[in-house]
Residue, then its C-alpha position, 0 to 999 in steps of 0.5 A: x164885757x166887764x172884767x171880773x175885777x170890775x164886776x166884783x167891784x160893782x157888785x160890792x158897790x151895789x151892796x154898799x149902796x143898799x147898806x147906805x139906804x139901810x143906814x139912812x133909814x136907821x137915822x130917819x127912825x132915830x130922828x122920828x123917835x125924837x120928834x124931829x120929823x124934818x130930820x126924819x124926812x131928810x134921811x128918808x129921802x136920802x135912803x130912797x136915793x141910795x136905793x136908786x143908786x143901787x138899782x142903777x148899778x144893778x141895771x148896769x150889770x144886767x145890761x152887761x149880761x151879768x146877774x148881780x149878787x146880793x149879800x147880807x147887810x149888817x145892821x146899823x148900830x142905832x146908838x147915837x150920842x146926840x142929834x149931831x152924830x148921825x149928821x157926822x156919820x152921814x158925812x163919814x159914810x158919804x166919803x167912804x162911798x165916794x172913795x169906793x166909787x173912785x176905786x172902781x173908776x180908777x180900775x176902769x180907767x186903767x183897764x181902758x173900760x171907757x163904758x164903765x168910766x162914762x157910766x161912773x161919771x154921773x156918780x162922781x158928780x153925785x157924790x160931790x153933791x152928797x158930801x156937800x149936802x152932808x157938810x151943809x147939814x152939819x154946818x147948819x146944825x152947829x150954827x143953829x141946832x143947839x138952840x131949841x128955836x134954831x133946831x125947830x127951824x132947821x127941822x122945818x127946813x129939812x121937812x121941805x126936802x122932796x124925793x126926786x128920782x135920778x136922771x141917769x140914763x143907762 
């Protein structure tokens, strides 16, 4: 059985992951309105991944006989200074999510909840990938995105991203 503290932390994480999906849909809409279908696609796929993360945490709670509690999600502000702002925002947000997962992991480890630490191992690896992807997008934008031809090519590259469901078995 999960401790009350771990239960609370995972429940909060579910809501953070759902907010992540909400935020990335906002980024996708921003890029779509600007005519950047590839950037839209990249963040739309990212939103799907974040929703899946919330569902994995939800399933973990349910498999431990605990009903998750959902809270209201704050609306993203939707105001971005330029095309790079959502990219920078996504890296900052992924670092926030990583820290949150690390906090749950630390608590589970300290309380000898090895089942939860094993479950979280996948998320620790996933967050490393999430941060690297955000860093790569920023780097590419800074190298190529300020030139219209480079932006066009980067947008075309981001359009090739395809959704792949997570492979974590709970």
